[in-house]
N, C-alpha and C positions, 0 to 999 in steps of 0.2 A: 447415556452419556447426557451430560448437561449441554443445552443448546445456548449458544451465546446470541447476544442481541443482533450479532451480523446475520447468524442462521435464521433467527426469527424474522428479520425484514425480508431476506431472499425468500422465504417460504410465503411471507404474507403477500409479497408480489409476484407469486407463482413463477419464480425463477428456478431453474433446476441447477443444482451444484453439487459437486463431489466436496466430502469432507476428507481431510487427512489429519489424523490424531497422531502427534509425536510427544504427547503429554508425559507419558511414561519414559521418555528418554531424558537425558541430561543435555540436549541440544539446546543452545543458546543463540548462536549467530545464524545468520541465514546460511552460511555455509555447512554449517552443522546440520541445519534441518533437511537441506537437500541430500546430505550424505545418509541420514537416518531413514529418509523417505524414499531414496533413490530417485529423485526428480532431476530434471533439466535445469540446469542453474540459469538458463536464458529465459525459461518460461515462469519460473517463480520470482516474484516481485516484492521487494521491501518497499514499506510506506514511511517516507520522509517528509517530516513538518518543518517548514522554514519559514522565516520572517525577513521581508524586505526593509529597505530603508524607508519606505513609506509607513512602516509599522503594518501592512498588510500581511497576513498568513497565506502561505501556499503549500499545497502537498503535491508530493512528486513520487511516482512509482518507477523504480527502476529495478531492472534484473539483479538479484542478490550477488551475482559474480562481478557486477560492475560498481562504479562509484558515481555519484551525482556530479557533473560539471557545474559547479556553482554559477560560472559565467555563462555558459549556455543558458541554464536555467533562468537566470535573472534577465537575459536578453528576451526569453519567451514569455516572461509575465511583465516585460516592459518596466523593470526595476533598474536602477544603477548598482544596486549591490543586495544580495540576499545571503542568510546565514542560516544554519540550523538553530532551531530554538533549544533553550536549555531544557535537559530531561524533566526537571522538575516543573516546567511549566507545560509539559506534554498533557498530563492527566487533567488540569483544569480548563485547557482549552479543548481537548477533544474527547475526553472521557475515557482514554484509553492509557495504559502504562507502556513504557519503554519494551519494545519486543513483543507487543500485544496491540499494535496500533494497526487498524483497517481503515480502507478510504470509505467504507460504509458504516454509518451509524454514528458520526461525530457529532459531538454536541451543537456545533456550528456548521454551515454549509461553506466548504473553503473551495477556493479555485483548485483544480486538480488536473495535473499534467503527467501523463504516463509516456514512458520512452516508447517511441515509433517502432521499436522492435517487437512491441507487443503484437504487431499485425503480422509477424512471422508464424504465429500460433493459432490455432482454431480457438484455444482458451488460454486464460492465464490463472496462475495461482497466487494468493495473496493471504495475508494474515486474516484468521476468522474471528478477530476480535478479542482474542484470550492467548496467552501465551500457551503454545502446546497444540495450536489448531491453524491450519490453513483450509481456504476453500478455493475451488476452482470454478470459475464461470467463462462464459464469452465474453468479450470486450462489449457486445451489442447489449448484453443483459446488464453489465455493469453500468452502461450509459442510460439505463432506463432508471437507475437508482440516484445516480450522482452525475453531474456535468463533468464530462472529460475532455481533454484536448491531448492529441498524439504529437510529440515533438521529438528531435534529437536533443537528448539531455544528459548523455552519458559521456564519460572520459573515454 
């Protein structure tokens, strides 16, 4: 199996992780992924990149079965308004394509907020840096690699 940048970063930092490979399936959406891998949709998080009125970028991780509440998210990052970035802006900003975006290994270090429901699980699952791969780590281990904040950000 080809290791992604995310997997190499986790290994370099001696962080234990579990790999989930769904690359042989036709799963595209987060809901498809949890069905193919038989995972809990509350424990699997999608990575969403936004831009604020200030032109600052923010990353939000929310369970795949939920939606990001843009008003709550804006309050958390002290912006008047935030919106999702254009799909065409994702690769130049993060180094990842839509559907393969991970909070780890982005080109720039961005403020990252994770929905507080992540505290309900010993580990969370998120994109492994390439379409077809998920990784599972503890929040504590994820926090060793990126600065995270937990907050209520879902609808």
